[in-house]
N, C-alpha and C positions, 0 to 999 in steps of 0.2 A: 316162924316163916318169917322171912324177908318181903319186905314193903312192896316187891314187884309181883311175889307170889299170891302175896294176902290183896291185891286189888286187882289180882285174875280173878282168884276165886270169890270176891266177891261181885267182879260182874259174871263169872258162871253163873252162880245164884239170881244173881238176876234176870239174866238169860230164861235160868230152869222156872223161874216164876210167872216169865211172860207166857210158858205154853199152856193154853186155853186147853178147859177141858167140854167135852161136847154137851149138849143143853141137856136136860134131861127127855123131851121128845126125843131129839136122834138119838139119846144112847136105850130110849126104847127100839125104834126102829132097828137101830142096829142088832139089839138083843135079839128080837122077831126073824131078822134075816140071817142071822148067821148059825140059828139053828138049823140042823136035817133031822126030819124034812123038816121045811118054814110049816109054821102053822098059818093054814090061811085061814083061819077063826079071826086069831089073834093077831096078826095082819090087817082085815076087815077093819076090826075095831081101829087103830093107829090110826087107819089112812082115816075114817069116818070124822077122827076129832083133829086129822092137820089136814082139811081137805085143799088148801091152795099149796102146802108143799108138796101132798101128792102131784096134783097138776104138774106143777112145775118138772117134777121125776118123772111123769110120765112123758112130757116133750120131749127129754131128752133121751129118754129110751128109746118116743120113736123118730129119732134124730138122724141121723145121714152117719152120725157117729157108726151105729149099728147096723145100719141099712136091712132093717126088717122086712121081709117078705110082705109080710100082710102089718097093718100098724095093730101095736097091742093097744085093746081099749080099756083096759085096768090096771092097776098096780099087781092084781094078781097075776095076770096073761102077762103083764113083764117081767116077772120073776121065773114064767117058766121058759120064757123069749130069750132072753139074755144073762140070765142066771141070777140069784142072790147074791153074789159075792160082787158084781159087777153093780147091781142094785143100792148096795149097802154102799158101793163106793163113792156112787153117785150125790147118794144121801150127806154123807159124812165132807163129801168137798163143797156140797153146794154152803155147808154151816160152816167151812174153814174160808171159800171164799167172801163170803159174807164178815166173817171175823177181819180180815186182814183188810178190808176196805174200810172199816171202821177206826184203823189202827195205824195206819198209811198214811199222807198223804196221795194224792190222788194219780200224781206222777211217778210216785216211787210204785204205788199201789199196779198201775196200768203197768209199766214195766219188767215189774214182776211176774205178771199175768202173762204179758205177750213173750217173755223166755220161755213159761213155763208153755203155752200154746206151740209156738216153735218146736220145743223139743218132743212135745206128742205128735204136731205132725210128723217130725221126722222117726220116731218109736215107732208109730201106726207102719207107715211106709216100708221101716225095717223089717218088723215082726210078720207083715205078711207075706218076706221072702222066707224068715230063717223062724220062722213060730206061726204060721197059720192060726194055728187053732186061739193063742193069744192077742190076735191084733187089737181086740177092743181094751184090752185086760192092760196092753199096750201103750195106747193112747192115754188113757188114763193116770198109768204110772208114769207117762213122762210130763203128762200137766203136772202132776202133783209132787213131782219128784223132789221138787228142792224146797218144800213144805219145811222143814226144820229152820232155813232160813229166814224165813217168818219171824221169829222171836228173837234172832239176833238183830233184825232192823227195829225192830218196836223197842224191844232193848236200849240200841245203840240210839234212838229216838223215841225219847219220851213222849213227845207230845208230836198231833202229828201235823202243828204246824212246822215242825225242825228236820231240818233233814238228816237223814243218818248219813255217819261217816262211813257206812259199808255200801251205800245206796248206790248202783254206778260201778260201784269197783268188782272188778274182777272176779268171781267165784277162786278163794285160795283157803284153804285149811286151814293152812299155816298163817296168813292175815288174818284169821277171824280168830284163830287160838291167842294169839300176840294179841289183839284188839281187847278180846271178851273171855278170852281162857276156855273157850269151848268151839267146836265146829258144827257146822250144820247139820253133816252126817250125823254126831253123836246126837243133835237133839229130834232130827228126823225120826231116827232110832226111836228115842222117849217118848214122841209124840203119837208115830204109829200106834204103838204098843199101849197107848193109856188110849185112844181113841175104837184101840180094836181092829183096825185096816186089816185087810188079808192079808196073810203074813209076805204071800210074794211080793206085795206093794213094801210093805216094811222092808225086805230085804233090800228093796231098790232105794229106800230113803237113805236108808244104812252107808250100803256099799260100792254107789255110784262113782265115787270116787276114789274107791279102794285099790291100793297099789298095788295089789295080788288079784287084779282083776278077771285074770285067765283062770281063775280057779271058781271064779262065781257062777253062779245060776244064767241062762241063756236072757232071762229075760232084765237081769241087773246091767246084763253087756251092753242088751239092745239099747238102753236108755242112756250109758254110760255115751255109747257112740254119737247118739242121737243128742246127748247135752254139748257133748265137743263141738256136732256139726252145728247146735245151735249159737252157741257162743261165736264160731266162726264168722256166721252170718249175722250176725247181729247189725252191724252198722250196713246191710243191706236191705232193711226194712222196707224204706222208703223206695223197695221197685226192684233197683239193678238188678243184674241178675249174677249168677255166682262164678259161670262159665269155668274154665280151666281149670284153673286153681281150684275152685270148688269140688268137681270131680276126682281130683287129682287127693286130694285130700281126705276124701272119702275113702278111695279106695286103700287108701295110706292105716284109717282108721279100723278098715274091715279084717285086715291083713294082722294088725296089731292083735285085734279083740274076739276075732275069729278065724286064727290060721287054719280051720280044716278045709275053709274056701278055698276050694282053687281059682287061679286065675281069670278065666274065663267068665266063673260067676262071681267073683268081688267085679271084674269089668261089669258085668248087665248087669249087675246091682247100683253099684255106682253110676251110672248111666240113667237106671229108672230112679233114682234120688235127685239126678238133675232134672230130669225132666218134670218131675212132679213140684220140684220146686220153683221152675220155670212160670210156675202158672200161680203161686201162692199167695202173691203178690196183689194180683187181681182178685182176692178172697177178702171181703171187708169182716166176714166174721163166719167163726165156722166149731161145730161143734160145741165144746163146753164155754165157746164164749158166748152162750147165753145164759152164763152163770152169774156174768158180772152185771152192773146195776145199768140203766140210760145214763147216769151219770159219769162211769166210767169205760165207755164200751172197749171189747178186745179188739183192735184194729193191728191190722202189720202194715198199712199204709194209712198216712191223715190228708 
């Protein structure tokens, strides 16, 4: 093996070693919520042992993300109202946000989740048109789509005080492989499988940069479009509107990834995206922003 290949293998090993494992508590929540049907007696036991976590997850289930007609007063009611898969995704995401916050500098963590938030925003709005039954799952998938990038950032910056050489660099599978011998989609697939995320989300983690994206499931394509839109709008988080250029980019992406949409439908959806985005800079926090600690509030403008 050549020296460069040895270094790549060593770096890839360090990245894979940085993939976390869920805590025993979260594994138990995940196991119970993965069963069909969910054993409500077992769920009640784990809720009693983890009341603070249960309260936080219930708050998220009752947030504007799901827009429940009546608020759920218990986790058991939330299972019925939003579905076990969405609920266990909230539990898993909660722990991953905590994990990222303890291992990356505040600036890097904030940038990472701001991109996730904006991708979630576009994912949900796209899904409301293209996959209405999965709009909430699309939000969760968009928020977490780049979770495989976190171990790369951590491996590239072993201490929280060190700026990762990948931080602030536009996502590029080729650049990641050149630097660390592995890319964030590969790591995302590994992490998603190890943590037991619902299969549609694992597919998003693995495939949102796939070169054969047209063959991917609709949720993967929705998040891929949302990711591209979020990347293009990142400089505008201070509150500028995207205007004609942003709308044109939206239409081109929709034509590429959803060729079945006719021109009037593409135009209407692009208009809807721009209208929604024009207001987003006014929102200080939204949906899963509540995951972040007070020291790292998720903000679109400062």
